[in-house]
Residue frames as qw, qx, qy, qz and C-alpha x, y, z in Angstrom:
[[0.004, 0.934, 0.308, 0.179, -30.67, -30.57, -19.29],
 [0.435, 0.482, -0.254, 0.717, -28.11, -27.71, -19.07],
 [0.447, -0.479, -0.509, 0.558, -27.31, -26.29, -15.63],
 [0.072, 0.810, 0.291, 0.505, -29.03, -22.89, -15.43],
 [0.468, -0.077, -0.395, 0.786, -26.90, -20.48, -13.37],
 [0.157, -0.446, -0.133, -0.871, -29.58, -17.77, -13.48],
 [0.677, -0.540, -0.427, -0.261, -31.35, -19.57, -10.62],
 [0.759, -0.374, -0.297, 0.443, -28.49, -18.92, -8.17],
 [0.153, -0.965, 0.182, 0.113, -26.49, -16.19, -6.51],
 [0.887, 0.280, -0.011, 0.367, -23.29, -16.54, -8.54],
 [0.310, -0.893, 0.246, 0.216, -19.99, -15.27, -7.17],
 [0.795, 0.488, -0.165, 0.321, -16.91, -15.10, -9.37],
 [0.501, -0.831, 0.219, 0.105, -13.75, -14.98, -7.25],
 [0.540, 0.687, -0.471, 0.116, -10.16, -14.73, -8.40],
 [0.855, -0.090, -0.421, 0.289, -7.54, -17.06, -6.97],
 [0.369, 0.251, -0.354, 0.822, -5.70, -14.07, -5.42],
 [0.433, -0.450, 0.067, -0.778, -8.88, -12.99, -3.63],
 [0.895, -0.282, -0.235, -0.251, -9.68, -16.47, -2.33],
 [0.898, -0.223, -0.129, 0.356, -6.13, -17.44, -1.32],
 [0.289, -0.878, 0.234, 0.300, -3.01, -15.68, -0.07],
 [0.834, 0.340, 0.239, 0.363, -0.81, -15.47, -3.17],
 [0.002, -0.984, 0.130, 0.119, 1.26, -12.35, -2.52],
 [0.503, -0.527, 0.600, 0.332, 4.54, -14.28, -2.59],
 [0.619, 0.278, 0.666, 0.310, 3.60, -15.98, -5.85],
 [0.327, 0.906, 0.263, 0.061, 2.51, -12.67, -7.38],
 [0.233, -0.874, 0.333, 0.265, 5.85, -11.13, -6.39],
 [0.585, -0.186, 0.686, 0.391, 7.65, -13.93, -8.25],
 [0.511, 0.612, 0.558, 0.231, 5.52, -13.28, -11.31],
 [0.109, 0.989, 0.085, -0.053, 6.07, -9.50, -11.19],
 [0.249, -0.838, 0.439, 0.209, 9.83, -9.66, -10.61],
 [0.408, -0.340, 0.800, 0.278, 10.93, -12.88, -12.33],
 [0.394, 0.270, -0.536, -0.696, 8.31, -13.42, -15.02],
 [0.848, 0.014, -0.072, -0.525, 5.84, -16.06, -16.12],
 [0.749, 0.255, -0.611, 0.043, 8.31, -18.92, -16.53],
 [0.176, 0.257, -0.731, 0.607, 9.62, -18.61, -12.97],
 [0.542, -0.113, 0.312, -0.772, 6.09, -18.26, -11.61],
 [0.866, 0.110, -0.290, -0.392, 4.86, -21.35, -13.48],
 [0.587, 0.270, -0.715, 0.267, 7.85, -23.37, -12.29],
 [0.090, -0.235, 0.636, -0.730, 7.25, -22.32, -8.68],
 [0.696, -0.048, 0.141, -0.702, 3.53, -23.19, -8.78],
 [0.862, 0.163, -0.436, -0.198, 4.13, -26.63, -10.30],
 [0.451, 0.280, -0.727, 0.435, 6.92, -27.43, -7.85],
 [0.098, -0.057, 0.637, -0.763, 4.67, -26.42, -4.93],
 [0.509, -0.184, -0.438, -0.718, 1.32, -27.70, -6.19],
 [0.638, -0.333, -0.693, 0.035, 0.95, -30.04, -3.20],
 [0.261, -0.129, -0.466, 0.836, 1.58, -27.18, -0.76],
 [0.056, -0.738, -0.668, -0.070, -1.81, -25.89, 0.39],
 [0.148, 0.483, 0.044, 0.862, -2.39, -22.17, 0.05],
 [0.102, -0.292, -0.612, 0.728, -3.38, -20.03, 3.04],
 [0.136, 0.768, 0.625, -0.021, -6.83, -18.38, 3.08],
 [0.261, 0.259, 0.155, 0.917, -7.04, -14.98, 1.42],
 [0.146, 0.031, 0.266, -0.952, -9.16, -11.92, 2.19],
 [0.617, -0.011, -0.236, -0.750, -12.34, -13.27, 0.56],
 [0.314, 0.080, -0.946, 0.028, -12.01, -16.79, 2.00],
 [0.109, 0.211, 0.770, -0.592, -14.40, -16.42, 4.96],
 [0.484, 0.346, 0.031, -0.803, -17.03, -14.75, 2.80],
 [0.546, 0.256, -0.663, -0.444, -16.90, -17.49, 0.16],
 [0.200, 0.003, -0.952, 0.233, -16.95, -20.25, 2.78],
 [0.251, 0.281, 0.591, -0.713, -20.02, -18.70, 4.41],
 [0.534, 0.346, -0.213, -0.741, -21.80, -18.19, 1.08],
 [0.459, 0.169, -0.838, -0.241, -21.26, -21.84, 0.17],
 [0.056, 0.065, 0.864, -0.497, -22.77, -22.80, 3.54],
 [0.527, 0.206, 0.111, -0.817, -26.15, -21.58, 2.23],
 [0.608, 0.206, -0.638, -0.426, -26.28, -24.69, 0.05],
 [0.296, 0.024, -0.918, 0.264, -26.33, -26.87, 3.16],
 [0.275, -0.006, 0.459, -0.845, -29.36, -25.25, 4.80],
 [0.765, 0.245, 0.213, -0.556, -32.09, -26.80, 2.67],
 [0.533, -0.167, 0.799, 0.225, -31.35, -30.31, 1.47],
 [0.493, 0.385, 0.707, 0.330, -31.45, -30.62, -2.31],
 [0.209, 0.922, 0.309, 0.108, -31.92, -26.87, -2.86],
 [0.589, -0.064, 0.030, 0.805, -28.76, -25.04, -3.82],
 [0.017, 0.928, 0.291, -0.233, -28.86, -21.28, -3.49],
 [0.014, -0.900, 0.325, 0.290, -25.39, -20.19, -4.60],
 [0.910, 0.257, 0.082, 0.314, -22.57, -21.06, -6.96],
 [0.268, -0.844, 0.306, 0.349, -18.96, -19.93, -6.79],
 [0.818, 0.539, 0.006, 0.203, -16.75, -19.81, -9.88],
 [0.578, -0.562, 0.237, 0.542, -12.97, -19.69, -9.43],
 [0.545, 0.822, 0.111, 0.121, -11.66, -17.24, -12.02],
 [0.586, -0.605, 0.301, 0.446, -7.96, -16.92, -12.72],
 [0.436, 0.815, -0.307, -0.225, -5.51, -15.61, -15.28],
 [0.433, -0.409, 0.795, 0.115, -3.51, -18.76, -14.64],
 [0.583, 0.240, -0.622, -0.464, -3.50, -21.49, -17.27],
 [0.913, -0.226, -0.173, -0.294, -4.74, -24.99, -16.52],
 [0.788, 0.195, -0.472, 0.345, -1.23, -26.36, -15.94],
 [0.236, 0.288, -0.489, 0.789, -0.39, -23.87, -13.17],
 [0.508, -0.393, -0.001, -0.766, -3.83, -24.06, -11.52],
 [0.723, -0.157, -0.673, -0.014, -3.59, -27.49, -9.95],
 [0.298, 0.006, -0.604, 0.740, -2.33, -25.96, -6.70],
 [0.356, -0.124, 0.083, -0.922, -5.47, -23.83, -6.52],
 [0.762, -0.138, -0.417, -0.475, -7.75, -26.83, -7.02],
 [0.617, -0.030, -0.712, 0.333, -5.79, -28.88, -4.48],
 [0.051, 0.054, -0.473, 0.878, -6.29, -26.10, -1.94],
 [0.565, -0.137, -0.143, -0.801, -10.01, -25.86, -2.71],
 [0.783, -0.109, -0.590, -0.164, -10.33, -29.60, -2.13],
 [0.447, 0.044, -0.672, 0.589, -8.27, -29.50, 1.08],
 [0.142, -0.026, 0.369, -0.918, -10.54, -26.84, 2.61],
 [0.165, 0.396, 0.896, -0.118, -13.67, -28.68, 1.53],
 [0.245, 0.444, 0.027, -0.861, -14.98, -25.79, -0.56],
 [0.578, 0.433, 0.691, -0.027, -17.85, -26.77, -2.84],
 [0.258, 0.758, -0.234, -0.551, -16.39, -25.12, -5.96],
 [0.742, 0.097, 0.631, 0.204, -16.43, -27.16, -9.16],
 [0.545, 0.758, 0.292, 0.208, -16.43, -24.54, -11.92],
 [0.463, -0.565, 0.182, 0.659, -13.55, -22.44, -13.18],
 [0.541, 0.833, 0.074, 0.089, -12.47, -19.98, -15.86],
 [0.635, -0.481, 0.305, 0.522, -8.72, -20.06, -16.60],
 [0.490, 0.853, 0.147, -0.100, -7.61, -17.56, -19.23],
 [0.793, 0.056, 0.142, 0.590, -3.78, -17.75, -19.49],
 [0.355, -0.215, 0.008, 0.910, -3.25, -14.07, -18.85],
 [0.046, -0.417, -0.491, -0.764, -6.27, -12.71, -20.71],
 [0.300, -0.200, 0.254, -0.897, -8.92, -10.50, -19.10],
 [0.031, 0.226, 0.951, -0.208, -11.60, -12.30, -17.11],
 [0.289, 0.326, 0.281, -0.855, -14.26, -9.62, -17.51],
 [0.454, 0.211, -0.504, -0.704, -15.52, -10.83, -20.88],
 [0.412, -0.070, -0.903, -0.098, -16.52, -14.17, -19.34],
 [0.134, 0.031, 0.640, -0.756, -18.48, -12.84, -16.35],
 [0.618, 0.181, 0.070, -0.762, -21.83, -12.69, -18.12],
 [0.591, 0.194, -0.736, -0.267, -21.21, -16.11, -19.65],
 [0.356, -0.084, -0.862, 0.351, -21.29, -17.48, -16.09],
 [0.365, -0.720, -0.434, -0.400, -24.19, -15.17, -15.04],
 [0.498, -0.092, -0.494, 0.707, -21.93, -13.68, -12.34],
 [0.252, -0.876, -0.381, -0.156, -23.73, -11.44, -9.82],
 [0.332, -0.914, 0.229, 0.047, -20.57, -10.38, -7.95],
 [0.818, 0.389, -0.226, 0.358, -16.94, -10.50, -9.01],
 [0.507, -0.834, 0.196, 0.094, -14.12, -10.25, -6.46],
 [0.834, 0.380, -0.064, 0.394, -10.56, -9.85, -7.64],
 [0.522, -0.658, 0.074, 0.538, -7.15, -8.46, -6.74],
 [0.456, 0.128, 0.461, 0.751, -6.61, -7.30, -10.33],
 [0.093, 0.537, 0.206, -0.813, -7.57, -3.64, -10.80],
 [0.209, 0.231, -0.554, -0.772, -7.99, -3.87, -14.58],
 [0.198, -0.242, -0.928, -0.200, -10.36, -6.86, -14.35],
 [0.057, -0.552, -0.661, 0.505, -12.49, -5.14, -11.70],
 [0.129, 0.476, -0.069, -0.867, -12.70, -1.92, -13.71],
 [0.225, 0.081, -0.746, -0.621, -13.65, -3.86, -16.85],
 [0.141, -0.377, -0.912, 0.076, -16.33, -5.72, -14.90],
 [0.036, 0.581, 0.416, -0.698, -17.85, -2.48, -13.56],
 [0.173, 0.388, -0.358, -0.832, -17.78, -1.00, -17.07],
 [0.250, -0.058, -0.869, -0.424, -19.63, -4.10, -18.31],
 [0.577, -0.366, -0.122, -0.720, -22.37, -3.60, -15.71],
 [0.793, -0.206, -0.568, 0.085, -21.31, -6.35, -13.29],
 [0.507, -0.831, 0.138, -0.186, -20.98, -5.65, -9.55],
 [0.829, 0.229, -0.310, 0.405, -17.27, -5.98, -8.80],
 [0.435, -0.890, 0.129, -0.034, -14.92, -5.21, -5.94],
 [0.557, 0.567, -0.496, 0.351, -11.15, -4.83, -5.87],
 [0.797, -0.457, -0.330, 0.218, -9.90, -6.66, -2.79],
 [0.042, -0.940, 0.201, -0.273, -8.26, -3.99, -0.65],
 [0.752, 0.199, -0.481, 0.403, -4.69, -4.94, 0.18],
 [0.418, -0.795, 0.208, -0.387, -3.68, -4.68, 3.82],
 [0.290, 0.400, -0.807, 0.323, -1.18, -6.09, 6.28],
 [0.601, -0.252, 0.419, -0.632, -4.06, -7.04, 8.58],
 [0.215, 0.051, -0.970, -0.097, -4.53, -10.75, 9.22],
 [0.630, -0.204, -0.012, -0.749, -8.23, -11.55, 9.51],
 [0.376, -0.104, 0.881, -0.269, -9.52, -14.44, 11.56],
 [0.200, -0.170, -0.846, -0.465, -11.65, -17.02, 9.78],
 [0.308, 0.128, 0.497, -0.801, -15.07, -15.67, 10.78],
 [0.414, -0.077, -0.713, -0.561, -17.05, -17.92, 8.47],
 [0.247, 0.081, 0.734, -0.628, -20.32, -18.57, 10.27],
 [0.219, 0.462, 0.858, 0.048, -23.93, -19.53, 9.81],
 [0.168, 0.895, 0.334, -0.242, -24.80, -15.84, 9.21],
 [0.553, 0.295, 0.243, 0.741, -23.30, -13.92, 6.26],
 [0.132, -0.851, -0.252, 0.441, -22.80, -10.22, 6.99],
 [0.508, 0.342, 0.347, 0.710, -22.29, -7.88, 4.02],
 [0.116, -0.770, -0.248, 0.577, -21.91, -4.10, 4.37],
 [0.469, 0.543, 0.406, 0.566, -22.27, -1.48, 1.65],
 [0.099, -0.311, -0.048, 0.944, -21.51, 2.19, 1.26],
 [0.420, 0.660, 0.512, -0.355, -24.34, 4.16, -0.35],
 [0.402, 0.853, -0.081, -0.323, -23.35, 6.69, -3.02],
 [0.351, 0.661, -0.628, -0.215, -21.37, 5.26, -5.96],
 [0.084, -0.172, 0.977, -0.088, -21.99, 1.72, -4.62],
 [0.259, 0.444, 0.837, -0.187, -25.69, 0.95, -4.04],
 [0.299, 0.865, 0.309, -0.260, -26.70, 4.26, -5.60],
 [0.642, 0.614, 0.095, 0.449, -25.21, 6.14, -8.55],
 [0.546, -0.184, -0.147, 0.804, -22.38, 8.64, -8.09],
 [0.090, 0.718, 0.373, 0.580, -24.70, 11.52, -9.11],
 [0.425, -0.884, -0.143, -0.134, -25.12, 12.97, -5.61],
 [0.765, -0.412, 0.083, 0.489, -21.53, 12.23, -4.62],
 [0.516, 0.330, 0.251, 0.750, -20.32, 14.30, -7.57],
 [0.125, -0.859, -0.218, -0.445, -22.37, 17.28, -6.37],
 [0.666, -0.731, -0.010, 0.150, -20.68, 17.00, -2.98],
 [0.751, -0.132, 0.204, 0.613, -17.21, 16.73, -4.52],
 [0.378, 0.427, 0.311, 0.761, -17.68, 19.65, -6.92],
 [0.153, -0.690, -0.212, -0.675, -19.98, 22.02, -5.02],
 [0.021, 0.317, -0.621, 0.716, -19.52, 21.15, -1.36],
 [0.072, -0.235, -0.911, 0.331, -21.61, 19.89, 1.54],
 [0.268, 0.394, 0.341, -0.811, -24.18, 22.69, 1.57],
 [0.478, 0.318, -0.431, -0.696, -25.07, 22.20, -2.09],
 [0.297, 0.030, -0.951, -0.086, -25.22, 18.42, -1.58],
 [0.044, 0.299, 0.795, -0.526, -27.62, 18.69, 1.38],
 [0.372, 0.415, 0.085, -0.826, -29.81, 21.18, -0.46],
 [0.433, 0.245, -0.683, -0.534, -29.94, 18.91, -3.53],
 [0.239, -0.093, -0.963, 0.082, -30.86, 15.84, -1.46],
 [0.161, 0.358, 0.597, -0.700, -33.50, 17.73, 0.52],
 [0.421, 0.392, -0.172, -0.800, -35.04, 19.07, -2.68],
 [0.590, 0.231, -0.655, -0.412, -35.06, 15.59, -4.28],
 [0.319, -0.252, 0.808, -0.427, -35.94, 13.57, -1.18],
 [0.748, 0.238, 0.428, -0.448, -39.04, 12.07, -2.78],
 [0.690, 0.596, -0.333, -0.240, -37.17, 11.14, -5.98],
 [0.950, -0.214, 0.187, 0.127, -35.54, 7.66, -5.84],
 [0.207, -0.721, 0.551, 0.366, -31.79, 7.64, -6.27],
 [0.733, 0.482, -0.398, -0.269, -30.58, 6.08, -9.54],
 [0.986, -0.144, 0.021, 0.082, -29.14, 2.57, -9.38],
 [0.110, -0.795, 0.587, 0.103, -25.47, 2.22, -8.58],
 [0.443, 0.417, -0.775, -0.170, -23.22, -0.70, -9.60],
 [0.078, 0.057, -0.949, 0.300, -24.35, -2.84, -6.63],
 [0.548, 0.029, 0.182, -0.816, -28.10, -2.15, -6.80],
 [0.785, 0.128, -0.464, -0.389, -28.85, -5.32, -8.76],
 [0.457, 0.153, -0.817, 0.316, -26.74, -7.39, -6.36],
 [0.195, -0.059, 0.586, -0.784, -28.63, -6.00, -3.36],
 [0.717, 0.076, -0.073, -0.689, -31.92, -6.94, -5.04],
 [0.720, 0.166, -0.668, -0.094, -30.63, -10.47, -5.63],
 [0.225, 0.123, -0.785, 0.564, -29.54, -10.77, -1.99],
 [0.430, -0.017, 0.332, -0.840, -32.90, -9.41, -0.83],
 [0.785, 0.104, -0.356, -0.496, -34.69, -12.01, -2.97],
 [0.593, 0.146, -0.768, 0.193, -32.51, -14.72, -1.46],
 [0.060, -0.140, 0.637, -0.756, -33.20, -13.47, 2.07],
 [0.636, -0.011, 0.069, -0.769, -36.95, -13.75, 1.48],
 [0.750, 0.109, -0.613, -0.221, -36.56, -17.42, 0.61],
 [0.439, 0.051, -0.776, 0.451, -35.26, -18.11, 4.12],
 [0.433, -0.741, -0.498, -0.122, -37.84, -16.05, 6.01],
 [0.072, -0.848, 0.164, -0.499, -37.33, -13.46, 8.74],
 [0.749, -0.610, 0.229, -0.120, -36.44, -15.72, 11.68],
 [0.681, -0.428, 0.508, 0.309, -32.75, -16.63, 11.94],
 [0.677, 0.735, -0.007, -0.048, -32.09, -15.44, 8.38],
 [0.850, -0.175, 0.163, 0.470, -28.60, -16.57, 7.30],
 [0.455, 0.390, 0.177, 0.781, -27.87, -13.29, 5.45],
 [0.219, -0.838, -0.331, 0.375, -27.64, -9.88, 7.10],
 [0.473, 0.539, 0.190, 0.670, -26.98, -6.63, 5.25],
 [0.313, -0.727, -0.250, 0.558, -25.89, -3.19, 6.43],
 [0.369, 0.798, 0.140, 0.455, -25.71, 0.27, 4.87],
 [0.563, -0.568, -0.103, 0.591, -22.76, 2.25, 6.25],
 [0.395, 0.695, 0.292, 0.525, -22.80, 5.74, 4.77],
 [0.345, -0.067, -0.206, 0.913, -21.25, 9.12, 5.43],
 [0.218, -0.531, -0.383, -0.724, -24.68, 10.68, 4.87],
 [0.109, -0.283, -0.721, 0.624, -26.68, 12.07, 7.80],
 [0.116, 0.785, 0.590, -0.150, -29.83, 14.11, 8.34],
 [0.671, 0.326, 0.306, -0.592, -31.41, 15.54, 6.19],
 [0.398, 0.470, -0.659, -0.432, -29.76, 13.48, 3.42],
 [0.222, -0.078, 0.958, -0.162, -30.87, 10.23, 5.08],
 [0.587, 0.365, 0.419, -0.588, -34.50, 10.61, 3.96],
 [0.593, 0.544, -0.371, -0.462, -33.82, 10.09, 0.25],
 [0.166, 0.335, -0.928, 0.006, -31.89, 6.88, 0.98],
 [0.333, 0.112, 0.824, -0.444, -34.69, 5.44, 3.12],
 [0.619, 0.496, 0.217, -0.568, -37.36, 6.28, 0.55],
 [0.436, 0.533, -0.632, -0.356, -35.22, 4.88, -2.29],
 [0.011, 0.160, -0.980, 0.118, -34.87, 1.51, -0.53],
 [0.456, 0.321, 0.633, -0.536, -38.61, 1.54, 0.14],
 [0.575, 0.572, -0.169, -0.560, -39.25, 2.27, -3.54],
 [0.328, 0.424, -0.825, -0.179, -36.99, -0.67, -4.46],
 [0.885, -0.237, -0.190, -0.352, -38.95, -2.94, -2.10],
 [0.696, 0.204, -0.567, 0.392, -35.79, -3.74, -0.16],
 [0.595, -0.788, 0.023, -0.158, -35.42, -3.88, 3.60],
 [0.500, 0.497, -0.566, 0.427, -31.82, -3.45, 4.64],
 [0.701, -0.415, -0.556, 0.163, -31.17, -4.99, 8.04],
 [0.478, -0.654, -0.186, 0.556, -29.00, -2.30, 9.61],
 [0.386, 0.761, 0.163, 0.495, -28.32, 1.28, 8.55],
 [0.536, -0.550, -0.144, 0.624, -25.72, 3.70, 9.87],
 [0.295, 0.862, 0.158, 0.380, -25.80, 7.38, 8.88],
 [0.730, -0.317, -0.200, 0.572, -22.44, 8.53, 10.19],
 [0.033, 0.994, 0.099, -0.008, -22.19, 12.11, 8.96],
 [0.409, 0.779, -0.399, 0.258, -18.50, 11.74, 8.18],
 [0.589, -0.605, 0.502, -0.188, -17.56, 9.87, 11.38],
 [0.056, 0.433, -0.884, -0.167, -15.15, 6.91, 10.94],
 [0.808, 0.035, -0.301, -0.505, -16.78, 3.75, 9.62],
 [0.469, 0.278, -0.827, 0.134, -14.48, 1.12, 11.10],
 [0.238, -0.161, 0.700, -0.654, -16.13, 1.09, 14.54],
 [0.740, 0.158, 0.244, -0.606, -19.57, 0.06, 13.32],
 [0.723, 0.399, -0.511, -0.236, -18.09, -2.31, 10.73],
 [0.217, 0.299, -0.869, 0.328, -16.14, -4.14, 13.42],
 [0.422, 0.000, 0.618, -0.663, -19.22, -4.31, 15.66],
 [0.779, 0.311, -0.064, -0.541, -21.32, -5.54, 12.73],
 [0.634, -0.266, 0.716, 0.123, -18.69, -8.19, 12.00],
 [0.652, 0.632, -0.111, -0.403, -18.77, -7.71, 8.23],
 [0.851, 0.014, 0.439, 0.287, -17.42, -10.53, 6.10],
 [0.459, 0.196, 0.340, 0.797, -16.81, -7.80, 3.53],
 [0.052, 0.792, 0.281, -0.539, -17.43, -4.07, 3.13],
 [0.514, 0.444, 0.451, 0.579, -17.79, -2.34, -0.23],
 [0.076, -0.862, -0.133, 0.483, -16.87, 1.35, -0.61],
 [0.641, 0.688, 0.159, 0.300, -15.65, 3.59, -3.41],
 [0.074, 0.924, -0.223, 0.302, -13.25, 5.81, -1.48],
 [0.669, 0.222, -0.543, 0.457, -9.76, 5.07, -0.17],
 [0.113, -0.482, 0.389, -0.777, -10.28, 7.47, 2.74],
 [0.783, -0.288, 0.174, -0.523, -12.85, 5.05, 4.16],
 [0.949, 0.144, -0.279, -0.031, -11.25, 1.81, 2.98],
 [0.384, 0.500, -0.599, 0.494, -7.94, 2.50, 4.69],
 [0.361, -0.349, 0.548, -0.669, -9.74, 2.46, 8.02],
 [0.880, -0.019, 0.071, -0.470, -12.25, -0.29, 7.29],
 [0.818, 0.338, -0.465, 0.028, -9.59, -2.69, 5.99],
 [0.085, 0.475, -0.713, 0.509, -7.88, -2.58, 9.38],
 [0.464, -0.121, 0.646, -0.594, -10.87, -4.29, 10.99],
 [0.759, 0.299, 0.523, -0.246, -12.84, -6.16, 8.28],
 [0.485, 0.098, 0.649, 0.578, -12.16, -7.48, 4.76],
 [0.242, 0.743, 0.162, -0.603, -12.88, -4.65, 2.34],
 [0.546, 0.267, 0.600, 0.520, -13.18, -4.10, -1.39],
 [0.026, 0.467, -0.069, -0.881, -13.03, -0.98, -3.52],
 [0.500, 0.614, 0.610, 0.032, -15.78, -0.28, -6.06],
 [0.294, -0.154, 0.297, 0.895, -14.38, 1.81, -8.94],
 [0.389, 0.597, 0.171, -0.680, -16.40, 4.46, -10.71],
 [0.732, 0.440, 0.499, 0.145, -17.61, 3.39, -14.14],
 [0.398, -0.160, 0.359, 0.829, -15.38, 4.73, -16.92],
 [0.342, 0.684, 0.168, -0.622, -16.81, 7.69, -18.79],
 [0.651, 0.328, 0.587, 0.353, -17.49, 6.93, -22.43]]
């Protein structure tokens, strides 16, 4: 019987998100494919260092160990490498004991077209074009935010995922009013439409999937904890709360910051990853927790 991936939380992660490959990428960018391939093959027994998404992926895979015989998640390694240059990646996966057995290797072609083939719920990548294509195809995707910060391996028994609100969990509709008409018009619009649920954003489906998974573990010592970290404040908070209630989703922690910096609460929350759509927030958040940028869907 075929293995049905629709029964799991499926994460697609690129090799450059899972492992530290900045040196290798520099070789590819400056010296070309042949030099890159030669380097990878010559160093395929040299284990790669963990990348920005490593702790998150390690913690997500831990969910499969909680209930014997009942897997909850699957992780797909997705790379523009070809099979011949990917052995180093698989050797590193094996060395770290990561339970990853599936892969998509495209020899330089876009990965986005294969995401739905693997029923991917979340795609993490360091390639901006792949992430944009994934968002445009309706798949939750985050561009790993590059930083000089070295994160400690905080993989633990509890996964902590933080989300921005507008243009991430919710559509960019309200955010566009703020950008074009200012704060006063935004607050008036949200107050007027407080009882009207916000439209789905690119990560709404993912949050529903996570919420469904949380309910399978129960409320006591749940291994997944979520947080909403938004620049909204009163009175714009009401529409968010009622939208989540309408969706039937209980988010574990919510922070309505009113424009205050986000990095303080993200560090205290201990996020394995934070998703936001704006560089102004990501520059600060990436100094304290792994972060990923969610691009706006391309206008057709």
